[in-house]
C-alpha positions as a Markdown table, in Angstrom:
| # | Residue | x | y | z |
|---|---|---|---|---|
| 1 | Met | -23.2 | 86.1 | -27.5 |
| 2 | Ser | -23.9 | 82.6 | -28.9 |
| 3 | Val | -23.5 | 79.5 | -26.8 |
| 4 | Ser | -20.5 | 78.5 | -28.9 |
| 5 | Ser | -18.8 | 81.8 | -28.2 |
| 6 | Lys | -19.5 | 81.4 | -24.5 |
| 7 | Val | -18.0 | 78.0 | -24.5 |
| 8 | Lys | -14.9 | 79.2 | -26.3 |
| 9 | Ser | -14.5 | 82.1 | -23.9 |
| 10 | Trp | -14.8 | 79.8 | -20.9 |
| 11 | Leu | -12.3 | 77.3 | -22.3 |
| 12 | Arg | -9.8 | 80.1 | -23.0 |
| 13 | Glu | -10.0 | 81.2 | -19.4 |
| 14 | Asn | -10.2 | 77.9 | -17.6 |
| 15 | Ala | -8.8 | 75.2 | -19.9 |
| 16 | Pro | -6.7 | 76.8 | -22.6 |
| 17 | Met | -5.2 | 73.5 | -23.6 |
| 18 | Leu | -8.7 | 72.4 | -24.9 |
| 19 | Thr | -9.1 | 75.4 | -27.0 |
| 20 | Lys | -7.3 | 73.8 | -30.0 |
| 21 | Val | -9.6 | 70.8 | -29.8 |
| 22 | Tyr | -12.7 | 73.0 | -29.7 |
| 23 | Asp | -11.4 | 75.2 | -32.5 |
| 24 | Asn | -11.3 | 72.1 | -34.8 |
| 25 | Lys | -13.8 | 72.8 | -37.5 |
| 26 | Tyr | -15.3 | 69.3 | -37.2 |
| 27 | Val | -15.8 | 69.6 | -33.5 |
| 28 | Glu | -17.2 | 73.1 | -34.0 |
| 29 | Met | -19.6 | 71.8 | -36.7 |
| 30 | Leu | -20.7 | 69.0 | -34.4 |
| 31 | Tyr | -21.3 | 71.3 | -31.6 |
| 32 | Asp | -23.2 | 73.8 | -33.8 |
| 33 | Arg | -25.3 | 70.9 | -35.0 |
| 34 | Tyr | -26.0 | 69.9 | -31.4 |
| 35 | Ala | -26.8 | 73.5 | -30.4 |
| 36 | Ser | -29.4 | 73.7 | -33.2 |
| 37 | Leu | -31.4 | 70.8 | -31.9 |
| 38 | Pro | -34.5 | 71.3 | -29.9 |
| 39 | Pro | -34.1 | 70.9 | -26.1 |
| 40 | Asn | -35.7 | 67.4 | -26.1 |
| 41 | Gln | -33.4 | 66.1 | -28.7 |
| 42 | Gln | -30.4 | 67.7 | -27.0 |
| 43 | Lys | -31.4 | 65.9 | -23.9 |
| 44 | Gln | -31.6 | 62.6 | -25.8 |
| 45 | Val | -28.3 | 63.2 | -27.5 |
| 46 | Thr | -26.7 | 64.0 | -24.1 |
| 47 | Met | -28.1 | 60.9 | -22.5 |
| 48 | Ala | -27.0 | 58.8 | -25.4 |
| 49 | Gly | -23.5 | 60.3 | -25.2 |
| 50 | Leu | -23.4 | 59.7 | -21.4 |
| 51 | Gly | -24.7 | 56.1 | -21.9 |
| 52 | Gly | -22.0 | 55.5 | -24.6 |
| 53 | Ala | -19.3 | 56.9 | -22.3 |
| 54 | Ile | -20.6 | 54.7 | -19.4 |
| 55 | Leu | -20.6 | 51.6 | -21.7 |
| 56 | Ile | -17.0 | 52.4 | -22.8 |
| 57 | Val | -15.9 | 52.8 | -19.2 |
| 58 | Val | -17.7 | 49.6 | -18.1 |
| 59 | Gly | -16.3 | 47.7 | -21.1 |
| 60 | Tyr | -12.8 | 48.9 | -20.2 |
| 61 | Leu | -13.3 | 47.8 | -16.5 |
| 62 | Val | -14.7 | 44.4 | -17.5 |
| 63 | Ser | -11.8 | 43.9 | -20.0 |
| 64 | Ser | -9.3 | 44.9 | -17.3 |
| 65 | Tyr | -10.9 | 42.6 | -14.8 |
| 66 | Leu | -10.9 | 39.7 | -17.2 |
| 67 | Ser | -7.2 | 40.4 | -18.0 |
| 68 | Leu | -6.4 | 40.5 | -14.3 |
| 69 | Trp | -8.4 | 37.4 | -13.6 |
| 70 | Ser | -6.6 | 35.5 | -16.5 |
| 71 | Tyr | -3.2 | 36.8 | -15.2 |
| 72 | Ser | -4.1 | 35.7 | -11.6 |
| 73 | Arg | -5.1 | 32.3 | -12.9 |
| 74 | Glu | -1.8 | 31.9 | -14.7 |
| 75 | Ile | 0.1 | 32.9 | -11.5 |
| 76 | Arg | -2.0 | 30.4 | -9.5 |
| 77 | Asn | -1.4 | 27.6 | -11.9 |
| 78 | Ala | 2.3 | 28.4 | -11.9 |
| 79 | Gln | 2.4 | 28.4 | -8.1 |
| 80 | Glu | 0.6 | 25.0 | -8.1 |
| 81 | Met | 3.1 | 23.7 | -10.5 |
| 82 | Ile | 6.0 | 25.0 | -8.4 |
| 83 | Ser | 4.4 | 23.4 | -5.3 |
| 84 | Leu | 4.1 | 20.0 | -7.1 |
| 85 | Leu | 7.7 | 20.2 | -8.3 |
| 86 | Gln | 8.9 | 21.1 | -4.8 |
| 87 | Glu | 6.8 | 18.2 | -3.3 |
| 88 | Tyr | 8.3 | 15.8 | -5.9 |
| 89 | Gln | 11.8 | 17.0 | -5.1 |
| 90 | Arg | 11.1 | 16.5 | -1.3 |
| 91 | Glu | 9.7 | 13.0 | -1.9 |
| 92 | Ser | 12.7 | 12.2 | -4.2 |
| 93 | Ser | 15.1 | 13.5 | -1.7 |
| 94 | Ser | 13.4 | 11.6 | 1.2 |
| 95 | Arg | 13.2 | 8.4 | -0.9 |
| 96 | Gly | 16.9 | 8.8 | -1.9 |
| 97 | Gly | 17.8 | 9.2 | 1.8 |
| 98 | Gln | 15.9 | 6.1 | 2.7 |
| 99 | Met | 17.5 | 4.1 | 0.0 |
| 100 | Glu | 20.9 | 5.3 | 1.1 |
| 101 | Leu | 20.1 | 4.4 | 4.7 |
| 102 | Leu | 19.0 | 0.9 | 3.6 |
| 103 | Glu | 22.2 | 0.5 | 1.6 |
| 104 | Arg | 24.3 | 1.6 | 4.6 |
| 105 | Ser | 22.3 | -0.8 | 6.9 |
| 106 | Ser | 23.3 | -3.7 | 4.7 |
| 107 | Arg | 26.5 | -3.9 | 6.8 |
| 108 | Leu | 24.3 | -5.5 | 9.5 |
| 109 | Ser | 23.2 | -8.3 | 7.1 |
| 110 | Gln | 25.9 | -10.7 | 8.3 |
| 111 | Gln | 25.0 | -13.1 | 11.1 |
| 112 | Gly | 25.9 | -11.6 | 14.4 |
| 113 | Ala | 26.6 | -8.1 | 13.0 |
| 114 | Phe | 23.4 | -6.6 | 14.4 |
| 115 | Lys | 24.1 | -8.1 | 17.8 |
| 116 | Gln | 27.6 | -6.8 | 17.9 |
| 117 | His | 26.4 | -3.4 | 16.9 |
| 118 | Leu | 23.9 | -3.3 | 19.7 |
| 119 | Leu | 26.6 | -4.4 | 22.2 |
| 120 | Thr | 28.7 | -1.6 | 21.0 |
| 121 | Gln | 25.9 | 0.9 | 21.5 |
| 122 | Gly | 25.5 | -0.5 | 25.1 |
| 123 | Arg | 29.2 | 0.1 | 25.8 |
| 124 | Leu | 28.9 | 3.7 | 24.5 |
| 125 | Ala | 26.0 | 4.2 | 26.9 |
| 126 | Lys | 28.4 | 2.9 | 29.7 |
| 127 | Ile | 26.4 | -0.3 | 30.3 |
| 128 | Ser | 28.4 | -3.2 | 31.6 |
| 129 | Pro | 28.6 | -6.1 | 29.1 |
| 130 | Arg | 27.7 | -8.4 | 32.0 |
| 131 | Met | 24.3 | -6.5 | 32.3 |
| 132 | Leu | 23.6 | -6.5 | 28.6 |
| 133 | Gln | 22.2 | -9.5 | 26.6 |
| 134 | Val | 21.2 | -9.4 | 22.9 |
| 135 | Glu | 19.3 | -12.1 | 21.0 |
| 136 | Glu | 19.2 | -11.6 | 17.3 |
| 137 | Thr | 16.6 | -12.9 | 14.9 |
| 138 | Glu | 15.8 | -12.2 | 11.2 |
| 139 | Asn | 12.7 | -12.0 | 9.1 |
| 140 | Ala | 12.9 | -11.5 | 5.3 |
| 141 | Gln | 10.4 | -9.4 | 3.3 |
| 142 | Gly | 10.4 | -8.9 | -0.4 |
| 143 | Asp | 8.5 | -9.6 | -3.6 |
| 144 | Gly | 11.3 | -11.8 | -5.0 |
| 145 | Lys | 11.3 | -10.0 | -8.4 |
| 146 | Gly | 14.5 | -7.9 | -8.0 |
| 147 | Lys | 18.0 | -8.7 | -7.1 |
| 148 | Gln | 17.6 | -7.0 | -3.8 |
| 149 | Glu | 14.9 | -7.2 | -1.2 |
| 150 | Ile | 14.3 | -5.4 | 2.1 |
| 151 | Arg | 15.0 | -7.6 | 5.1 |
| 152 | Ile | 14.1 | -7.0 | 8.7 |
| 153 | Lys | 16.4 | -8.0 | 11.5 |
| 154 | Gln | 15.1 | -8.1 | 15.0 |
| 155 | Ala | 16.8 | -8.2 | 18.3 |
| 156 | Lys | 15.7 | -8.5 | 21.9 |
| 157 | Val | 17.9 | -6.5 | 24.2 |
| 158 | Thr | 17.8 | -7.3 | 28.0 |
| 159 | Ile | 19.5 | -4.8 | 30.3 |
| 160 | Gln | 19.8 | -5.5 | 34.0 |
| 161 | Arg | 20.3 | -2.8 | 36.7 |
| 162 | Ala | 20.6 | 0.2 | 34.4 |
| 163 | Asn | 20.2 | 3.7 | 35.7 |
| 164 | Leu | 18.1 | 6.4 | 34.0 |
| 165 | His | 21.1 | 8.0 | 32.4 |
| 166 | Gln | 22.4 | 4.8 | 30.9 |
| 167 | Leu | 19.0 | 3.8 | 29.6 |
| 168 | Lys | 18.4 | 7.3 | 28.1 |
| 169 | Ser | 21.8 | 7.2 | 26.4 |
| 170 | Phe | 21.2 | 3.7 | 24.9 |
| 171 | Leu | 17.8 | 4.6 | 23.6 |
| 172 | Glu | 19.2 | 7.8 | 22.0 |
| 173 | Asn | 22.0 | 5.8 | 20.4 |
| 174 | Ile | 19.4 | 3.5 | 18.8 |
| 175 | Glu | 17.0 | 6.2 | 17.6 |
| 176 | Phe | 19.8 | 8.4 | 16.1 |
| 177 | Asp | 21.9 | 5.5 | 14.8 |
| 178 | Arg | 23.7 | 5.8 | 11.5 |
| 179 | Tyr | 21.9 | 2.6 | 10.5 |
| 180 | Asn | 18.2 | 2.2 | 9.8 |
| 181 | Thr | 17.2 | 1.0 | 13.3 |
| 182 | Ser | 14.2 | 1.7 | 15.5 |
| 183 | Ile | 12.7 | 0.6 | 18.8 |
| 184 | Ser | 9.6 | -1.6 | 18.4 |
| 185 | Ser | 8.9 | -2.4 | 22.1 |
| 186 | Leu | 10.0 | -1.2 | 25.5 |
| 187 | Thr | 9.4 | -2.8 | 29.0 |
| 188 | Ile | 10.8 | -1.2 | 32.1 |
| 189 | Lys | 10.6 | -2.6 | 35.7 |
| 190 | Asn | 12.3 | -1.2 | 38.8 |
| 191 | Asp | 15.0 | -3.4 | 40.2 |
| 192 | Glu | 13.7 | -5.1 | 43.4 |
| 193 | Lys | 17.1 | -5.1 | 45.2 |
| 194 | Ile | 18.8 | -1.8 | 44.2 |
| 195 | Arg | 16.8 | 1.4 | 44.4 |
| 196 | Gly | 17.2 | 3.7 | 41.4 |
| 197 | Tyr | 18.0 | 0.9 | 38.9 |
| 198 | Met | 15.8 | -0.7 | 36.3 |
| 199 | Asn | 15.5 | -4.0 | 34.4 |
| 200 | Val | 14.7 | -3.3 | 30.8 |
| 201 | Glu | 13.6 | -5.3 | 27.8 |
| 202 | Ile | 13.8 | -3.6 | 24.4 |
| 203 | Gly | 12.7 | -4.8 | 21.0 |
| 204 | Ile | 14.8 | -3.3 | 18.2 |
| 205 | Val | 14.4 | -3.8 | 14.4 |
| 206 | Ala | 16.8 | -3.0 | 11.6 |
| 207 | Tyr | 15.7 | -2.5 | 7.9 |
| 208 | Leu | 18.3 | -3.2 | 5.3 |
| 209 | Phe | 19.0 | -4.4 | 1.7 |
| 210 | Gln | 20.0 | -7.9 | 1.3 |
| 211 | Pro | 21.3 | -9.2 | -2.1 |
| 212 | Gly | 18.9 | -11.8 | -3.5 |
| 213 | Glu | 19.8 | -15.3 | -4.7 |
| 214 | Gly | 20.3 | -14.0 | -8.3 |
| 215 | Ala | 22.8 | -11.3 | -7.2 |
């Protein structure tokens, strides 16, 4: 029995689906041509075929890797763009919130308004008006080019004989105020006559928009 017949017999028994391929006259002619070659040439043809198959597989893998790398790079670029947009939105939102807070704080621009506001915060903290003094000053900052500039109002708050709960409430009222106010300095001394009470000096600043001269 020829080698070709042995191959056909093996295919019919183990891989019948490949029989049609092998029965193709061109495939059969090619195999007969291969079978007629000397052993050395058969080995060379076999190695060349294996080498070609390996090159095809390697080429496919490299092509797949390059496609995956390109796709991953596009995803990474898209993620970076999304991150930049989100950061821009956060900055815009934060900037918008700061502008809104400055606009709202402009209610303190009138002379004495900041002082009155701090006295109100003291009453909310249950501090007696007799024990609370407020001195208001003002510093202007701005480039003078626009119709509005940011101004800074400062106040020195002196509290006599305040307990810890009153002081804590007053400081929280300032830090979480609806206006753009913050604490710039804080000095606390125990009262020499009454135990458990403190004498406090607090520096407070307010940032606000003030219409310019051209407004």
